[in-house]
C-alpha positions as CSV (number, residue, x, y, z in Angstrom):
1,M,-15.0,50.4,-158.6
2,K,-17.7,47.9,-158.0
3,E,-18.9,45.8,-160.9
4,R,-22.4,47.2,-160.5
5,D,-21.2,50.8,-160.6
6,R,-19.0,49.9,-163.6
7,S,-22.1,48.6,-165.5
8,V,-23.8,51.9,-164.9
9,D,-20.8,53.7,-166.3
10,V,-20.7,51.4,-169.3
11,L,-24.5,52.0,-169.9
12,R,-23.8,55.8,-169.6
13,G,-21.1,55.5,-172.1
14,I,-23.3,53.7,-174.6
15,G,-25.9,56.4,-174.1
16,I,-23.3,59.2,-174.7
17,I,-22.1,57.6,-177.9
18,A,-25.7,57.2,-179.0
19,V,-26.1,61.0,-178.5
20,V,-23.0,61.9,-180.5
21,A,-23.9,59.4,-183.2
22,G,-27.4,60.9,-183.4
23,H,-26.0,64.4,-183.7
24,A,-23.5,63.1,-186.4
25,S,-26.5,62.2,-188.6
26,S,-25.2,59.1,-190.4
27,G,-28.0,59.1,-192.9
28,M,-28.5,55.4,-192.1
29,G,-32.1,55.8,-191.2
30,L,-31.8,55.1,-187.5
31,A,-35.2,56.8,-186.8
32,P,-37.3,53.5,-187.0
33,F,-34.9,51.5,-184.9
34,S,-36.6,51.3,-181.5
35,P,-33.7,51.9,-179.2
36,Y,-32.6,55.0,-181.1
37,S,-34.5,57.7,-179.1
38,F,-34.0,56.0,-175.8
39,H,-30.9,58.0,-174.8
40,M,-32.6,61.1,-173.4
41,P,-34.9,59.0,-171.0
42,L,-31.8,56.9,-170.3
43,F,-30.0,59.8,-168.7
44,F,-33.0,60.6,-166.5
45,F,-33.1,57.0,-165.6
46,L,-29.4,56.9,-164.7
47,S,-29.6,60.1,-162.6
48,G,-32.6,58.7,-160.7
49,M,-30.5,55.7,-159.7
50,F,-28.6,57.9,-157.4
51,F,-31.6,59.7,-155.9
52,R,-32.2,59.3,-152.1
53,E,-35.8,59.4,-151.4
54,G,-35.4,59.8,-147.6
55,E,-33.5,63.0,-147.7
56,I,-35.4,66.3,-148.0
57,E,-33.2,68.7,-149.8
58,G,-33.0,72.5,-149.1
59,A,-31.0,75.6,-150.1
60,R,-27.6,73.8,-149.7
61,S,-28.6,71.0,-152.1
62,L,-29.9,73.6,-154.5
63,A,-26.7,75.3,-154.6
64,A,-24.8,72.1,-155.2
65,H,-27.1,71.3,-158.1
66,I,-26.5,74.7,-159.6
67,K,-22.8,74.1,-159.3
68,T,-23.1,70.7,-160.8
69,F,-25.5,71.4,-163.7
70,L,-25.9,75.1,-164.5
71,L,-22.4,76.6,-163.8
72,P,-20.7,74.4,-166.4
73,T,-23.3,75.1,-169.1
74,T,-23.3,78.9,-168.4
75,A,-19.5,79.0,-168.4
76,C,-19.4,77.1,-171.8
77,I,-22.1,79.3,-173.2
78,V,-20.2,82.4,-172.4
79,F,-17.0,80.9,-173.8
80,Y,-18.6,79.7,-177.0
81,A,-20.4,83.0,-177.6
82,F,-17.1,84.9,-177.8
83,L,-15.4,82.0,-179.8
84,C,-18.2,82.0,-182.4
85,K,-17.8,85.8,-182.8
86,L,-14.0,85.2,-183.3
87,L,-14.6,82.4,-185.8
88,A,-17.1,84.5,-187.8
89,A,-14.4,87.1,-188.2
90,F,-12.3,84.4,-189.9
91,G,-14.9,83.5,-192.4
92,F,-17.2,81.0,-190.5
93,A,-20.1,83.4,-190.9
94,A,-22.7,80.8,-190.2
95,L,-21.6,80.6,-186.5
96,D,-22.2,84.2,-185.8
97,R,-24.8,85.0,-183.2
98,P,-25.6,88.2,-181.2
99,I,-24.2,88.3,-177.6
100,T,-27.0,89.2,-175.3
101,L,-27.8,88.6,-171.6
102,T,-30.8,86.6,-172.8
103,N,-28.7,84.4,-175.0
104,L,-26.0,84.0,-172.4
105,F,-28.2,83.1,-169.4
106,L,-31.7,82.2,-170.3
107,T,-31.9,80.3,-173.6
108,Q,-30.4,77.1,-172.1
109,F,-33.8,76.8,-170.4
110,S,-35.6,76.7,-173.7
111,T,-35.2,74.1,-176.5
112,S,-31.6,75.0,-177.5
113,G,-28.5,76.8,-176.4
114,A,-28.3,80.2,-178.2
115,Y,-24.9,79.6,-179.8
116,P,-24.1,76.9,-182.4
117,F,-21.9,74.7,-180.2
118,T,-24.4,74.9,-177.3
119,S,-27.4,73.5,-179.1
120,P,-27.6,70.3,-176.9
121,Y,-27.5,72.2,-173.7
122,W,-31.3,72.2,-173.3
123,F,-31.1,68.7,-171.6
124,I,-28.9,69.7,-168.7
125,P,-31.3,72.4,-167.2
126,S,-34.1,69.9,-167.7
127,L,-32.2,67.4,-165.7
128,F,-31.5,70.0,-163.1
129,L,-35.2,70.9,-162.8
130,V,-36.2,67.3,-162.4
131,R,-33.5,66.7,-159.9
132,V,-34.6,69.8,-157.8
133,Y,-38.3,68.7,-158.0
134,F,-37.5,65.2,-156.7
135,G,-35.2,66.4,-153.9
136,G,-37.4,69.3,-152.7
137,V,-41.0,68.3,-153.6
138,H,-41.2,64.5,-154.1
139,T,-39.4,63.8,-150.8
140,R,-41.9,65.9,-148.9
141,L,-44.7,64.2,-150.6
142,I,-43.4,60.8,-149.6
143,R,-43.1,62.1,-145.9
144,L,-46.7,63.4,-146.1
145,T,-48.0,59.9,-147.0
146,G,-46.4,58.5,-143.9
147,G,-44.2,56.3,-146.1
148,G,-43.5,53.6,-143.5
149,T,-41.2,50.8,-144.2
150,G,-41.1,47.4,-146.0
151,R,-44.2,46.4,-147.9
152,S,-46.2,49.6,-147.1
153,L,-43.4,51.8,-148.5
154,A,-43.0,49.6,-151.5
155,I,-46.8,50.1,-152.1
156,V,-46.5,53.8,-151.8
157,E,-43.6,54.0,-154.2
158,G,-45.4,51.8,-156.6
159,L,-48.4,54.2,-156.6
160,F,-46.0,57.1,-157.2
161,L,-44.4,55.2,-160.1
162,L,-47.8,54.7,-161.7
163,A,-48.6,58.4,-161.1
164,Y,-45.5,59.5,-162.8
165,L,-46.2,57.0,-165.6
166,S,-49.5,58.5,-166.0
167,M,-48.0,62.0,-166.1
168,S,-45.5,60.9,-168.8
169,V,-48.3,59.4,-171.0
170,G,-50.3,62.6,-170.4
171,S,-47.4,64.8,-171.4
172,I,-47.1,63.0,-174.7
173,V,-51.0,63.2,-175.4
174,L,-51.0,66.9,-174.5
175,S,-48.0,67.7,-176.7
176,R,-49.7,66.0,-179.7
177,E,-52.8,68.1,-179.1
178,L,-50.9,71.3,-178.7
179,Y,-48.9,70.8,-181.9
180,A,-52.3,69.8,-183.7
181,V,-53.8,73.2,-182.8
182,K,-50.5,75.1,-183.2
183,S,-50.4,76.4,-179.6
184,M,-47.1,74.9,-178.3
185,S,-44.8,77.4,-176.6
186,L,-41.4,77.3,-175.0
187,I,-42.8,77.5,-171.4
188,K,-45.2,74.6,-172.2
189,I,-42.3,72.6,-173.7
190,G,-40.3,73.1,-170.5
191,I,-43.1,72.0,-168.4
192,L,-43.7,68.9,-170.5
193,H,-40.0,68.1,-170.3
194,I,-40.4,67.6,-166.5
195,T,-43.6,65.7,-166.6
196,F,-42.3,63.4,-169.3
197,A,-39.0,62.7,-167.7
198,S,-40.2,62.3,-164.2
199,F,-41.3,58.7,-164.7
200,F,-38.0,57.6,-166.1
201,Y,-36.1,59.4,-163.2
202,Y,-38.3,57.6,-160.6
203,F,-38.1,54.4,-162.4
204,G,-34.3,54.6,-162.2
205,F,-34.7,55.1,-158.4
206,V,-37.0,52.1,-158.1
207,C,-34.8,50.0,-160.2
208,A,-31.7,50.7,-158.1
209,K,-33.5,50.3,-154.8
210,Y,-35.0,46.9,-155.6
211,R,-32.1,45.9,-157.9
212,L,-34.5,45.2,-160.8
213,Q,-31.6,45.5,-163.3
214,R,-30.5,42.0,-162.3
215,Y,-33.5,40.7,-164.3
216,M,-32.2,42.5,-167.4
217,A,-29.0,40.6,-167.8
218,G,-30.5,37.2,-168.7
219,V,-29.8,35.9,-172.1
220,F,-33.5,35.0,-172.7
221,V,-34.6,38.5,-171.5
222,L,-32.2,40.1,-173.9
223,F,-33.4,37.9,-176.7
224,A,-37.1,38.8,-175.9
225,L,-36.2,42.5,-175.8
226,Y,-34.4,42.2,-179.1
227,V,-37.4,40.4,-180.7
228,I,-39.7,43.0,-179.5
229,Q,-37.5,45.8,-180.8
230,Q,-37.2,44.1,-184.2
231,H,-41.0,43.5,-184.4
232,L,-41.7,47.2,-183.7
233,W,-39.2,48.1,-186.4
234,A,-40.7,45.6,-188.9
235,T,-44.2,47.1,-188.4
236,G,-43.0,50.2,-190.1
237,T,-44.4,52.3,-187.2
238,V,-42.6,55.6,-186.6
239,L,-40.7,54.9,-183.3
240,D,-38.5,58.0,-183.4
241,F,-39.4,61.0,-181.2
242,W,-38.0,64.5,-180.5
243,M,-37.9,65.1,-176.8
244,Q,-36.1,68.4,-177.3
245,I,-39.3,70.0,-178.6
246,M,-41.6,67.4,-177.2
247,K,-42.8,66.2,-180.5
248,F,-44.1,62.7,-180.8
249,E,-45.6,60.7,-183.6
250,S,-47.1,58.1,-181.3
251,P,-48.7,58.5,-177.8
252,I,-47.4,55.2,-176.2
253,L,-44.6,53.9,-178.2
254,P,-42.0,56.5,-177.0
255,I,-42.3,55.2,-173.4
256,V,-42.4,51.5,-174.6
257,T,-39.4,51.9,-176.8
258,S,-37.5,53.9,-174.2
259,L,-38.0,51.2,-171.6
260,T,-37.0,48.4,-173.9
261,G,-34.0,50.4,-175.1
262,V,-32.9,51.1,-171.5
263,A,-33.5,47.5,-170.4
264,F,-31.7,46.0,-173.4
265,F,-28.5,48.0,-173.1
266,F,-28.5,47.9,-169.3
267,G,-28.6,44.1,-169.7
268,I,-25.7,44.2,-172.2
269,S,-23.8,46.6,-170.0
270,Q,-24.0,44.1,-167.0
271,L,-22.8,41.2,-169.2
272,I,-19.7,43.1,-170.5
273,A,-18.9,45.2,-167.4
274,A,-16.4,42.9,-166.0
275,H,-14.5,42.5,-169.3
276,R,-11.5,44.6,-169.9
277,G,-12.8,45.6,-173.3
278,A,-15.6,47.6,-171.6
279,S,-13.1,50.0,-170.0
280,P,-13.3,52.6,-172.9
281,L,-17.1,52.6,-172.5
282,A,-16.9,53.0,-168.8
283,Y,-14.4,55.8,-169.2
284,I,-16.6,57.7,-171.6
285,G,-19.6,57.2,-169.3
286,G,-17.6,58.7,-166.5
287,K,-16.8,61.7,-168.7
288,G,-20.4,62.2,-170.0
289,L,-20.8,65.9,-169.1
290,P,-17.7,67.2,-170.9
291,I,-18.7,65.3,-174.1
292,V,-22.3,66.8,-173.9
293,L,-20.8,70.2,-173.5
294,H,-18.2,70.0,-176.3
295,Q,-19.3,67.4,-178.8
296,L,-20.4,69.9,-181.5
297,F,-17.1,71.7,-181.2
298,G,-15.5,68.3,-181.8
299,F,-17.3,68.2,-185.1
300,F,-16.0,71.6,-186.0
301,V,-12.5,70.7,-185.2
302,L,-12.8,68.0,-187.9
303,N,-14.2,70.5,-190.3
304,L,-11.4,72.8,-189.4
305,I,-8.9,70.2,-190.4
306,L,-10.7,69.6,-193.6
307,C,-10.5,73.3,-194.3
308,G,-6.8,73.2,-193.7
309,L,-6.4,70.2,-196.1
310,G,-8.4,72.2,-198.8
311,F,-11.4,69.8,-199.0
312,I,-13.8,72.5,-197.8
313,R,-13.9,76.3,-197.3
314,P,-15.1,78.3,-194.2
315,G,-18.0,79.5,-196.2
316,D,-19.1,75.8,-196.8
317,I,-19.8,75.3,-193.1
318,T,-23.4,76.1,-192.8
319,G,-23.7,75.5,-189.1
320,Q,-22.6,73.4,-186.1
321,Y,-24.1,70.1,-187.6
322,F,-22.4,70.5,-191.0
323,Q,-20.6,67.3,-192.1
324,W,-18.6,66.7,-195.3
325,H,-20.0,63.7,-197.2
326,T,-21.7,62.4,-194.0
327,E,-22.5,59.0,-195.5
328,K,-18.7,58.2,-195.6
329,T,-17.3,60.3,-193.0
330,W,-19.8,60.1,-190.1
331,P,-17.6,57.6,-188.0
332,L,-14.9,60.4,-188.0
333,Y,-17.4,62.9,-186.7
334,V,-18.4,60.5,-184.0
335,I,-14.9,59.9,-183.0
336,F,-14.0,63.7,-183.0
337,G,-17.3,64.4,-181.0
338,V,-16.0,62.1,-178.3
339,V,-12.3,62.5,-178.3
340,V,-12.0,66.3,-178.6
341,P,-14.2,66.9,-175.5
342,L,-12.1,64.5,-173.6
343,L,-8.9,66.3,-174.5
344,I,-10.5,69.7,-173.7
345,D,-11.6,68.3,-170.3
346,R,-8.2,66.9,-169.5
347,Y,-5.7,69.4,-170.9
348,V,-7.8,72.7,-170.9
349,V,-10.4,72.6,-168.2
350,G,-8.4,70.3,-165.9
351,R,-5.2,72.4,-166.0
352,S,-7.2,75.6,-165.7
353,K,-8.9,74.3,-162.6
354,R,-5.6,73.3,-161.1
355,A,-3.9,76.6,-161.9
356,L,-6.9,78.5,-160.4
357,S,-6.8,76.3,-157.3
358,N,-3.1,77.0,-156.9
359,V,-3.7,80.8,-157.2
360,V,-6.5,80.7,-154.6
361,E,-4.3,78.6,-152.3
362,R,-1.5,81.2,-152.5
363,W,-3.8,84.0,-151.7
364,R,-5.2,82.1,-148.8
365,L,-1.8,81.5,-147.3
366,R,-0.9,85.2,-147.8
367,I,-4.1,86.3,-145.9
368,T,-3.8,83.8,-143.1
369,G,0.0,84.2,-142.8
């Protein structure tokens, strides 16, 4: 693996841990810390780094994106739907949810998966829709402009970047207005997800194409970013935002703090990427999807162990985010939220895929003789 690729995996690993730590709710008051909410824009940024603007995508690419994004989420939703029913029968009543076609196949496109362990799944369909837009619509818009090469293409891309930035700012302003008049809806939130995230996705593309990340790894740049973040924190301004439901306390700071957070941690990632100690972060970054899919079940596994040890009872678990004495145990929940998904991916999903592949291969050989 190239060092540049490794730094991207390291950055993704940092983002994944930030997601799990955020869900682990340490109670340490991370909301005012400016990089705290950057992790959702970060994943759009990272996905955009692998976007190819010159390739117009059609039905085949759409099918590939469905396989990559929606097939895993839907399979996990179906699995966890029946698992939650089973757990409810054993006393974990707070995990019980009705099994319906809407819950199984549609709610992931809203603000949350329908079943307790699938709550974070809203992000993956949002990323899918942004990816489809850029592959199928943006590429055609670029071609319509004539694009060109060299400086002319750079100007066109700069104008598109400004347009997406304007859309991102506009989505924040509009969301604040919609919440103020109490007219927000799930459909509006879904549209705002795309308009807010498009800037970060395209910025990732621009950053990768023009190698802007090389300017982020300088010591003085990192120091400046750190000072900016600390200054914003010291002002007492509310820097946290909730992209899941598109709720923002400030119209501009969410974009500013997301950019400073991405730049700061990308710089750190580049500095440590070549070091052997960064290998765990790179590995976690390469396994991001399984961790997103199973992190909350990892929390539950720890709670299950605590039940077995007699510290809590099944009825004490009030939901998927329940944590026993979170102010002391949150590091354990973070560890379980990362390690359990990795074990599931390797020993359950991985072996199941290999077994299924072997069965399919045997049938193919029988048919073809």
